[in-house]
C-alpha positions in Angstrom: 104.0 315.1 11.1 102.2 317.2 8.1 103.1 315.2 5.3 102.5 311.9 7.1 99.1 312.7 7.5 98.0 314.3 4.3 99.2 310.8 2.9 97.3 309.0 5.8 94.3 310.9 4.8 94.9 310.0 0.9 95.2 306.4 1.2 92.5 306.7 3.6 90.0 307.8 1.3 91.0 306.1 -1.8 90.9 302.8 0.1 87.7 303.3 2.2 86.0 305.9 0.4 85.5 307.6 4.0 85.7 311.1 4.3 84.6 314.3 6.5 84.3 316.4 2.6 88.4 317.5 3.3 91.8 316.5 2.8 95.1 317.4 2.9 97.4 317.3 0.0 100.7 318.5 0.4 100.2 321.9 2.2 97.1 322.2 0.8 93.6 321.7 2.5 91.0 320.7 0.1 87.2 321.1 0.9 84.4 320.0 -1.2 80.8 319.4 -0.9 80.6 316.1 -2.5 83.0 313.1 -1.6 83.5 312.2 -5.4 84.8 315.5 -6.1 87.4 314.9 -3.4 88.1 311.4 -4.8 88.8 313.0 -8.3 90.9 315.6 -6.9 93.1 312.8 -4.6 93.0 311.0 -8.2 94.7 313.4 -10.0 97.1 314.5 -7.0 98.5 310.6 -7.4 98.0 310.4 -11.5 99.7 313.9 -13.1 97.9 312.5 -16.4 94.6 313.8 -14.6 95.3 316.9 -13.7 94.3 320.2 -15.3 98.0 321.0 -15.9 97.9 318.6 -18.8 94.7 320.2 -21.0 95.9 322.5 -23.7 92.8 324.7 -23.2 93.8 325.1 -19.4 97.1 326.0 -20.2 96.3 328.6 -22.8 94.1 330.6 -20.5 96.6 330.3 -17.2 99.3 331.5 -19.6 97.4 334.3 -21.2 96.2 335.9 -17.9 98.4 337.9 -14.9 100.2 335.4 -12.9 100.6 337.0 -9.4 96.8 336.6 -8.4 95.1 336.8 -5.2 92.4 334.1 -6.8 92.0 332.2 -10.1 89.2 330.9 -11.1 88.5 328.3 -14.1 85.3 327.1 -15.6 85.0 324.5 -18.1 81.5 325.7 -19.9 81.1 323.2 -22.4 81.2 320.2 -19.3 78.7 322.5 -17.3 76.7 322.9 -20.0 76.2 319.2 -20.7 75.8 318.7 -17.2 72.4 320.9 -17.2 71.4 319.6 -20.6 71.0 316.1 -18.7 69.8 317.2 -15.4 65.8 316.8 -15.4 65.3 319.0 -12.1 67.1 321.6 -13.5 65.2 321.4 -16.9 61.8 321.2 -15.6 62.6 324.6 -13.9 64.2 326.5 -16.5 63.5 325.0 -19.8 62.5 327.9 -21.4 65.2 330.1 -20.1 67.9 327.6 -20.8 67.1 327.2 -24.6 66.8 331.0 -25.2 70.2 331.5 -23.8 71.7 328.3 -25.2 73.1 329.5 -28.8 74.7 332.3 -26.5 76.4 330.0 -23.7 77.7 327.6 -26.8 79.3 330.1 -27.7 82.4 329.6 -25.4 83.8 326.6 -24.9 85.8 327.5 -21.6 87.0 330.3 -19.3 89.3 331.9 -16.7 89.4 334.8 -14.6 92.6 336.3 -12.7 92.0 338.4 -9.4 94.9 340.5 -8.3 95.9 343.9 -7.4 98.0 347.0 -8.8 100.1 349.8 -7.6 100.6 353.2 -9.7 103.6 355.5 -9.5 101.4 357.8 -7.0 100.6 354.6 -4.6 97.2 354.1 -5.6 96.3 350.6 -5.2 93.3 349.4 -7.8 91.7 345.7 -7.3 91.6 344.3 -11.0 90.5 341.3 -12.4 91.1 339.7 -16.2 88.2 337.6 -17.9 89.6 335.7 -20.7 86.6 333.3 -22.8 87.8 330.9 -25.0 85.9 330.3 -28.3 84.0 327.1 -28.8 86.4 326.3 -32.5 83.7 323.9 -33.2 81.4 326.3 -34.0 83.0 328.5 -35.9 82.3 328.9 -39.6 86.1 329.9 -40.0 89.4 330.3 -37.3 89.5 334.1 -37.6 85.3 334.3 -37.5 85.6 336.7 -34.8 88.8 338.8 -35.4 87.3 342.2 -35.5 89.2 345.3 -36.5 87.3 347.8 -35.2 87.6 349.5 -31.4 85.6 351.8 -29.1 88.0 354.9 -29.6 86.7 357.1 -26.5 86.4 360.2 -28.3 82.9 360.1 -27.4 83.7 360.3 -23.6 84.3 364.1 -23.7 80.5 364.3 -24.4 79.2 362.6 -21.4 76.8 365.1 -19.5 77.4 366.3 -16.0 76.5 363.8 -13.3 76.6 361.0 -15.3 76.7 357.6 -12.9 77.2 354.6 -15.5 78.0 354.8 -19.4 78.1 352.2 -21.7 80.6 352.5 -25.1 80.8 350.5 -27.8 81.8 350.0 -31.4 79.6 348.6 -34.6 77.3 346.7 -33.1 75.3 346.1 -36.3 78.4 344.2 -37.5 78.5 342.3 -33.9 74.6 341.4 -34.4 75.3 340.5 -38.2 78.3 337.9 -37.1 75.7 336.3 -34.3 73.1 335.5 -37.1 75.2 333.9 -39.5 76.7 332.0 -36.1 73.8 330.5 -35.2 72.3 330.2 -38.9 75.6 327.9 -39.0 75.0 325.6 -36.4 71.1 324.8 -36.8 68.0 326.0 -38.0 66.8 325.8 -34.5 69.4 328.0 -33.0 69.0 330.5 -36.1 65.2 330.5 -34.6 66.0 331.1 -31.0 68.4 334.4 -32.1 65.7 335.5 -34.4 62.6 335.3 -31.8 65.2 337.1 -29.2 65.4 340.2 -31.8 61.8 339.8 -32.8 60.7 339.7 -28.8 63.5 342.9 -27.9 61.5 344.9 -30.8 58.1 344.0 -29.7 59.2 344.9 -26.2 60.3 348.1 -27.2 58.7 349.8 -29.5 54.9 348.0 -29.4 52.4 349.0 -30.4 54.5 350.4 -33.2 56.8 347.0 -33.6 55.4 346.4 -37.5 56.7 349.9 -38.8 60.2 349.1 -37.4 62.9 347.5 -39.6 65.8 346.7 -37.3 68.4 346.4 -39.6 68.1 349.2 -40.9 66.1 351.6 -38.5 68.0 350.2 -35.5 71.2 348.6 -36.2 71.6 350.8 -39.3 72.7 353.8 -37.5 75.2 351.9 -34.7 77.8 351.4 -37.7 80.2 353.7 -36.0 80.9 354.4 -32.0 77.9 355.0 -29.5 77.7 355.8 -25.9 74.7 355.6 -23.5 74.8 357.0 -20.0 72.8 357.8 -17.1 72.6 360.9 -15.5 71.0 361.5 -12.0 70.3 365.3 -11.0 68.5 364.6 -7.4 68.3 361.3 -5.7 65.5 358.6 -7.1 65.5 360.4 -10.8 67.4 359.5 -13.4 68.2 360.8 -17.0 69.3 358.9 -20.5 71.6 360.0 -22.5 72.7 358.8 -26.1 75.4 360.1 -28.5 76.5 358.2 -31.8 79.1 358.4 -34.5 77.3 358.6 -37.7 78.5 360.2 -40.9 75.2 360.0 -42.4 73.4 361.8 -39.3 71.6 364.3 -41.1 70.0 361.7 -42.5 69.7 359.3 -39.7 68.3 361.5 -37.7 64.8 360.5 -39.5 65.2 357.2 -38.4 65.6 358.1 -34.8 62.7 359.9 -35.0 60.9 357.2 -36.2 62.4 354.9 -32.9 61.9 357.7 -30.7 57.8 358.2 -31.7 57.5 354.2 -31.6 59.0 354.2 -28.6 57.1 357.0 -26.8 53.6 355.5 -28.2 54.7 352.6 -26.5 55.6 354.1 -23.1 52.4 356.2 -23.1 49.9 353.4 -23.5 51.9 351.7 -20.1 51.6 355.4 -18.8 48.1 354.5 -16.4 45.2 357.2 -16.7 45.0 359.7 -13.7 41.8 361.0 -11.5 41.7 364.3 -11.0 39.0 366.4 -8.7 36.5 368.5 -10.7 33.6 371.3 -9.9 31.1 371.4 -12.9 29.5 375.0 -13.8 26.8 374.5 -11.3 28.8 373.7 -8.6 28.7 370.1 -8.2 31.8 368.0 -7.6 33.2 365.1 -9.1 35.9 363.5 -10.6 37.3 362.5 -13.9 39.6 359.9 -15.5 41.9 361.4 -17.6 43.5 359.0 -20.3 47.0 359.5 -21.7 47.5 360.6 -25.2 48.7 357.6 -27.5 49.8 359.8 -30.7 52.9 361.4 -29.1 54.2 364.0 -31.9 57.8 365.7 -32.9 57.9 369.5 -32.4 61.0 371.6 -32.6 62.5 373.7 -29.9 65.2 376.0 -29.4 67.9 374.9 -26.4 70.8 377.1 -25.8 70.5 378.4 -29.1 70.2 375.5 -31.2 67.1 373.8 -33.1 66.6 370.7 -31.5 63.6 368.1 -32.1 61.1 366.5 -28.9 59.0 364.4 -28.3 56.5 364.7 -25.3 55.9 361.4 -23.4 53.9 362.6 -20.6 53.7 366.3 -19.1 56.8 366.3 -17.3 58.7 363.8 -19.6 60.4 364.5 -23.0 62.7 363.0 -25.1 65.1 365.3 -27.1 67.3 364.8 -30.2 69.5 366.6 -32.7 71.9 366.1 -35.4 75.1 367.6 -36.1 77.5 367.0 -38.9 78.7 363.8 -37.9 76.8 362.9 -34.6 73.3 362.0 -32.9 72.3 363.4 -29.7 69.3 361.9 -27.8 68.7 362.7 -24.0 65.9 363.0 -21.3 67.3 366.1 -20.4 67.8 369.3 -21.9 71.0 370.2 -20.3 72.4 367.0 -21.5 71.6 367.9 -24.8 73.1 371.4 -24.0 76.2 370.1 -22.8 76.5 367.6 -25.8 76.0 370.5 -28.3 78.7 372.4 -26.5 81.7 370.1 -26.0 80.8 368.4 -29.7 82.9 371.0 -31.6 85.9 369.5 -29.3 85.6 366.1 -30.5 88.8 364.7 -32.5 88.7 365.3 -35.9 90.8 361.9 -36.4 89.0 359.9 -34.0 92.1 358.9 -32.6 92.4 356.2 -29.6 91.9 357.6 -26.5 93.1 355.2 -23.5 90.6 354.2 -21.6 91.4 351.1 -19.0 95.4 350.6 -17.9 95.3 347.0 -18.6 93.0 346.3 -22.1 94.0 348.7 -25.4 91.5 349.1 -27.9 88.2 347.5 -26.3 85.1 347.1 -28.3 83.1 347.8 -25.5 83.6 350.0 -22.3 81.4 350.5 -19.4 82.1 352.8 -16.6 80.0 352.8 -13.0 80.4 355.6 -10.7 79.3 353.3 -7.9 79.5 355.8 -5.2 77.0 358.2 -6.6 74.7 355.6 -8.1 74.1 354.4 -4.5 73.3 358.1 -3.5 70.9 358.4 -6.8 69.5 355.4 -5.4 68.7 356.8 -2.2 70.8 353.9 -0.4 72.8 355.3 2.4 73.1 352.4 4.2 75.7 350.9 1.5 78.2 354.2 1.7 80.4 353.3 4.0 81.4 349.7 2.4 81.9 351.3 -1.1 84.7 353.7 0.5 87.5 351.6 -1.4 85.0 350.7 -4.5 84.2 354.3 -5.7 84.5 353.5 -9.7 84.1 350.5 -11.7 85.6 350.4 -15.0 84.9 347.5 -17.9 86.9 347.0 -21.1 85.9 343.7 -23.3 87.7 343.0 -26.8 87.2 340.3 -29.4 91.0 338.4 -30.0 92.1 335.4 -32.1 91.1 332.8 -29.5 88.2 334.6 -27.7 86.7 337.5 -25.6 89.2 339.1 -23.6 87.7 341.4 -20.8 89.1 343.4 -17.6 87.5 344.8 -14.8 89.2 347.7 -12.6 88.0 348.9 -9.2 88.7 352.4 -8.3 89.1 354.5 -4.8 
């Protein structure tokens, strides 16, 4: 008898502590790597006061996500962090990395993911997932600290250059950075220093050797107070171009900040470009070889592209960064066609910047990602993976801040 076997297995484990790492409880087969975990589950099945169903945070997550699921994942971030903090083997191997990420990991207390399918009116089936990460309210300065009222409108999506394989759009990165600074400063001096140290490492890594000339607050975050869209294009396998579109009411003034950032970036990239050796013939006929170094002083020049005056910075003989400002936008790209495409489409942008639906199961996201998986695999020249990606043509990800946490949605489209 199925139920009798279940009861016998439960009684046997609780009485003797012996098990083969699996047990049947009612109509469920439970498998665990460690017998202690099985013991806890069995005790919870017999004493409902010990189950997750009596935990308010668990019920809050469960009720906020779709109910008809293929799979449901629950994750207690706080307990995992506490366990890792007391694990000497883990700390011996990953202490530095753990300390760097700890301020960010502490922001959330618990998380859950619901995986399900949906079908539209045309019969198209998509694989979906929704994730909710609850804020750790004990570290928030106020209960509504992350109650953000701005969103990524989606208007910039109209500007995406052709052959785009991946894009990331967001809104007011400056405000999000300020909130994190306030949050970490409110926790402790150590957390604040770890966060500021991470920003400093970013500045030095991207803009060195000119990093001291860059003020991240004014020069970088200062131009990212509106909507922005970063994208990657691939015209031929193995070759990639990058583009950036920024909504900026002060675009004509802020283009100078863009030039300052790009010059520092170009100097950094040029410094890392290896010298090359070329064959030469001297006037007397002697043959030899000469090492040609890379210029460490890139300059901005003005070019005309599709009738528009565009500035460019040469990083190498074959690689340039182009940038230009319109009345309300700044465009940056490593490809002349992408710059031309964005300029041609700029006049079609909605003047009122009204919201454009981007992802079916999440309204008004703060961030929006889109990956053309099939095109990316071709761009990376990995044909062996193409047969496995037939049902996973495109991935869309939306993320927004809510009163209780961060809600993320994932959609795999055929």
